[in-house]
C-alpha positions in Angstrom: -47.5 20.8 -104.6 -45.8 22.7 -107.5 -43.0 23.6 -105.0 -42.6 19.6 -104.9 -42.5 18.9 -108.2 -39.8 21.5 -108.9 -38.1 19.9 -106.2 -38.4 16.4 -107.5 -37.7 17.2 -111.0 -34.4 19.0 -109.6 -33.2 16.2 -108.3 -33.7 13.7 -111.3 -31.7 16.4 -113.1 -28.7 16.5 -110.2 -28.8 12.6 -109.6 -28.9 12.4 -114.0 -25.7 14.0 -114.2 -24.1 12.4 -110.9 -24.7 9.2 -113.1 -23.4 11.0 -116.2 -20.6 12.3 -114.6 -19.8 8.9 -113.0 -20.0 10.6 -109.7 -22.1 7.4 -108.2 -19.0 5.3 -109.1 -17.1 5.2 -105.6 -14.0 3.5 -107.8 -14.1 6.5 -110.2 -13.7 8.9 -107.2 -11.3 6.8 -105.1 -8.9 6.8 -108.5 -9.9 10.4 -108.6 -8.4 10.8 -105.2 -5.3 8.6 -105.9 -2.8 11.2 -107.3 0.2 9.1 -106.5 -1.1 5.9 -108.1 -3.7 5.3 -110.6 -5.0 8.8 -110.7 -8.2 9.8 -113.0 -8.7 13.3 -113.2 -11.4 13.5 -114.9 -13.6 14.5 -112.1 -11.7 17.5 -112.0 -13.3 19.0 -114.9 -16.9 17.5 -114.0 -16.0 19.8 -110.7 -14.6 22.8 -112.9 -17.7 22.6 -114.9 -20.0 22.7 -112.0 -18.2 25.8 -110.3 -18.4 27.7 -114.0 -22.0 27.1 -114.4 -22.7 28.3 -110.4 -20.4 31.2 -110.5 -22.3 32.5 -113.4 -25.7 31.6 -112.4 -25.5 32.5 -108.7 -24.5 36.8 -110.7 -27.9 36.3 -112.4 -29.7 34.6 -109.4 -28.7 36.7 -106.6 -29.7 39.9 -108.4 -33.4 39.0 -108.1 -35.5 40.5 -105.2 -36.4 36.7 -104.1 -36.1 33.0 -105.7 -39.7 32.1 -108.3 -40.9 30.2 -105.4 -40.0 31.3 -102.0 -40.4 34.8 -100.6 -36.8 35.1 -99.7 -33.6 33.4 -100.5 -32.0 31.3 -97.8 -27.9 32.2 -97.4 -25.9 31.2 -94.6 -25.5 33.8 -92.1 -22.5 32.3 -90.7 -18.9 33.4 -92.2 -16.6 32.7 -90.1 -14.2 29.3 -90.2 -14.1 28.1 -86.8 -12.9 24.5 -85.2 -16.3 22.7 -85.5 -16.5 23.8 -89.2 -12.5 22.4 -90.0 -13.6 19.3 -87.8 -16.9 18.9 -89.9 -14.7 19.3 -93.3 -12.1 17.1 -92.0 -14.6 14.3 -91.2 -16.7 15.0 -94.7 -13.1 14.3 -96.6 -12.1 11.1 -94.8 -15.6 9.5 -95.4 -15.6 10.8 -99.1 -11.9 9.4 -99.1 -12.4 6.0 -97.1 -16.0 5.5 -99.5 -15.6 7.1 -102.6 -19.0 8.3 -101.6 -20.5 12.0 -100.5 -24.1 12.6 -100.0 -25.1 13.4 -103.3 -23.9 10.3 -104.9 -24.7 8.3 -102.0 -28.5 9.0 -101.9 -28.3 8.6 -105.8 -26.6 5.2 -105.5 -30.0 4.3 -103.5 -31.9 4.2 -106.5 -29.3 1.5 -107.9 -30.1 -0.7 -104.9 -26.3 -0.4 -104.1 -25.3 -1.7 -100.7 -22.7 0.7 -100.4 -25.1 3.5 -100.4 -27.6 2.1 -97.5 -24.3 1.6 -95.8 -23.3 5.7 -96.4 -26.7 7.0 -95.8 -26.8 5.4 -92.6 -23.6 6.0 -91.4 -24.1 9.7 -92.3 -27.4 9.9 -89.6 -25.7 8.0 -87.0 -22.7 10.7 -87.7 -25.6 13.4 -87.2 -27.3 11.8 -84.1 -23.7 11.7 -82.6 -23.2 14.8 -82.9 -26.4 16.6 -81.7 -26.0 14.1 -78.9 -22.2 15.2 -78.3 -22.7 19.2 -79.1 -25.9 19.9 -78.0 -25.4 19.1 -74.3 -26.7 20.9 -71.6 
């Protein structure tokens, strides 16, 4: 129960941060990506701030033997860059550029009853299903 409550509070904090940074506004994101038109560099500062906090926090957190609410850290084991990773990153980038949403802000947008967020979440799950069907064939 305690883990679920902390996960809920973390999600609310993350969503509030996305809303405060206007990351849930697809036009804000699309203007950031429009470097040859009406470029809005403000999200660059949001990203730099987030990366700075993460880099500092990871130095301290990973020195611990385990997280506060788990028996071990669950870090990625794969370190190589392969065609699947490149294709996935390209599809993610194209989808983000076309819609102005990435998964976090689209979930946050659901709380605002955004039809774009609903479409984005449905297409993410459609992509999961398609990838599973195409790549996990016997």
